[in-house]
N, C-alpha and C positions, 0 to 999 in steps of 0.2 A: 188828426194833425195832419196839415199838409207838409211834406218834407220840403221841398221844393221854397217856404218861404223862410225856410233858415237854412236851410244848406247855400254858401257862395263857392261856385265853381274855380274862378278866375285864382289865381293864385296870390299878386299880386293886391289884389281887394280881400282875400283871407287876412293877410300881415297887417292889411290897415283897418279893416275891423276888427282885428286882434287887439293892436296897440290903440285905438280908440276905447275899445273895453276898460283893457288894464289901466289907461290911463285914469277913467273915470272912477273904477274901485279902489284907485292908490291914491285917490284925489284929496283925501281928508291927512295924508302924512307930508305933504308939504316936503316932499325930497329935494333936496339940493340938487340946482343945475351939475354937477358932477357927479352926483349918485344917481338921479333919476334914469337916464337911457340907459345905466347899465343894470339898474333893477328891473326895469321892465322888460330890459331881453330876455333875461333870466326868468323873470314871470312865463313870457311867451313861451320858453324854451321848454320850462317846466309845469305850467298852470298849477305853481304853488306860491302862493302872495307871501309865508311865511319869510321868503326872502328878502321882501323889503325891511324886515326887521331885523334880521340877520347879518346881512351886507355890509360890511365895511371898508371903508378906503380912506385911506390916510392921507391926511390934505396936502395939496400937489402931486398925489400918484399919477392925478390923471394926465397932466402937462409935462410929468418928465416921462409918462409912457408915450406920450402924443409926438415928443420931441425927437425917442430915439426910434419908434414906427418912421417919423418923417425921414429921418437919418438914414433909413434903409438895414437897419438891425437885424441880426440874427434873434431869435428867438427858438427858446428849447422847450421842448414838452415832454411829461413824464411818462406817456402814452402814445402809441398810434392812432386811437381813437380822437383824440384830439385834433391831428396833423388832418384827419378824414374828415374834422367838421368844418375847420376854419375855412373862409372866404377866399379861396384860392384867386381870384381878380385882382382883390384887393392888397393881397402878399407880392401879387406880381406890381400891381399899380405904384407901390410905397419900397418895391426893391427890397423886400423882407424874405428872410429864409429861414419857414420853421421846421426842425429836426428835431428826433430823439436817436436815442444813443441805446434803448431798452433790448431791443434786437440787436444790436452791434455785435459781429462775432467776436471779436475783442472782450467786451465788455460779458458776454455770455463764458466764455472762456476763465476770465480775471473771478466772475461770481461762482464758478467751481472748485477753483483753485484757492477761495481764500475765505470762500464760505458767508460771501455777506451778497444782498440782492442786487440786483440790477439796476435797479430804481437808484439805489446809492452811489454805486459806480460810474452809473450815466450820469447823475451830476457833476462828479468827480473831474470824469472828463470835460465836459461841457466849461466849466469855471475855465480851462485851459484856452479857451479860446476867449479873448479881449473884444470881439464883436458881437458875441450873445451877451445882449443889454437886458432881456426878457426873459424871466422862467416862470413856465405854467405848470403847475401841479396839482391835476385832479384826482389822482387815486392816490399815491403814495405817502403816506405822512413819515416814513423814512427819510424820503427823498425831500420833503420839507424840514424837515430836522439836522438832515443833513447839509444841504443848502446855509439853514440859520447860523450853522457851525462855521462855514468855510465863510460866510459873510463876519464873523461875529474873528477870525482868525488874519483876515485881511485880504482874504485873497479873490474876493470877487466884491463888486459893488454896484447890485444892477440898478437898473433903472425901473425895474419894477419887478416884484413878485406876485405874480397871480394863486395864492394858496388854499385850494378848495377840494380836498383830498377829503371821501365820503368813507365812514366806515366807524365803528364804537369801541377800538383800541388804536391810539395815537391819534384821531383824527381833529379832536378838538384840541390838545394840548401843543401839537405842531404849529397849530394855526396862532395861538395864544406866544409861544415860542417865536416864531417869524417876527410876530408885532413889534416885539422888544429889541428886535436890530437896530431897527432906526431906518429900515432901509423904504422906501416907497411902496404898499404894499395893497393887495386889495384881496380880501377874506370874504369867507358864510363863517361865522361863529357858531360853534359846536359841530355836531356830527353831521350836517346834512353837505351836499359838493357835489363831486365828481365830474366824468369827463364830460360829461356836458353841460353842467353848469358853468366847466371852464373855457369853453368852446364860446359859449352865449358872453361872456364877459371880454375875452381878446376880439370878438366880432365884433361887440359894443364899441370897445377903443377902435378899432380899423373902420367901421365904417362911421366915427368923426371927419373923415377926411376923402368922404364919397363928393 
């Protein structure tokens, strides 16, 4: 085997060919125009075609999210990893701010004092800012559950919740809970997800405005 016949060196060409392969392999699923770009980017990030089956988007969620992004909203994430992976040029272009409180000094102090996770307290602090319209949860089911509770209490009404925490304890249940709140959502049903999946979804939404 001559490796030169199989390896593409140009980054743009690699991405283009990757999406061609993904599109070919997903062709039999007849994905909706809303779902297809998001699923393809998640599959591109993970090489896991199972996401085509488990990714769920509430009707109207994409248009709600795009309207918030175009208006230059703030976006809260539950991990620094998400902030590291999201397209900075697109955030700048749309005048959007992506931030987290998981390593905030005040949140850390309250976490020790109250015996609550920083993920929960970070969400509670974030909802106090009305400019925060999109919440991206890729790691902590507790953060997603607390967000759902605050939505039910009428303290926040997000334009979009990306709920894709990964794990065996509470991850699946937290997604089912957020779906019942009535807010626009994008989730990966079941145990799968993670910060890289959250990044892929948010980038897919940002790239609609390229």
